[in-house]
N, C-alpha and C positions, 0 to 999 in steps of 0.2 A: 504494500499498499505505500509506505513510503517513497519508494522509488517512482510510482505512478503520479503522485502528487506532485512530486520535484520535476518530474517532467512538463504535467502542467502546468505548473508555477513558471516554468521556462517558455509555455506557449508550444512544448511539444504535446501534441493528443496522443494520448495512450486509454490502453482498455486493459483492466484485472483479469486475468484469467486464473481460477482455482476451482477446487474440487467444491462440491458443493456442503462438505463437512465444515467449510470454514465461511459459510454465507454469515452467520453471526459475529465473528472476529472482524471479519472486512467493515461489515456496517459500525462495529463500535470503533476499528481504527480508522475510519473516514471520519466520523462522527467528532474523533479527538482531533483528527488533523485539520477540521473545518475544510475537507477536501471532499469531492461528491464525482470520482472518475466513473466512467462505465465498467460494468461490472458483466461477466460472462462465468457462468459456474457450469462445470461439468459434474459426469456421474463421479462419485468416491467408492472406493478408491483406485487411484491411478496407480501406485507405487509397483502391483504384481502386473501390470498390464506388457504385451508382448510392444514390438517396436511396432509390427503390422495394427495392434490394437491403438496402440498409441497415435499413428497417423491417422486411422479410421477416426479417431475420435478429434482430432484438428481438425481437420477436412468436413466434420459435422457441424462445428462451430464457427469455422472460418468467415463464413458472412456477416453471423453477429458479431465477429470480432473487426470485421469491416465497416459494419452500419456505426458500431461504439466511436469509431477514428474518426469517422464523418459527422455523426450527427449531433446537433447541439446537446450539451449536456442537459439531464434531466434528474439524472439520479437512478435512473430507472435499470436494473438488473436483469440479467437473463439466465434463468436455470435450466440447464438441460438434463434430461434423464436418458442417457445414451451407454 
């Protein structure tokens, strides 16, 4: 969250991508930092996924990430169940 907040403060758009396990933690960090970056959450866990599964997960959320990079900041977050 700190990296995304720092990038956006510098005028560089960013999107936080994390597993769904971290929705509440991301919200708490965003509030603490006074930040409101775009967020995309994918199914948890990710650490045991194969490279092929990770590629499929990334491809499955690429549109949401791109949309978050170009959309006005609304604080909206997307949670994907893949």
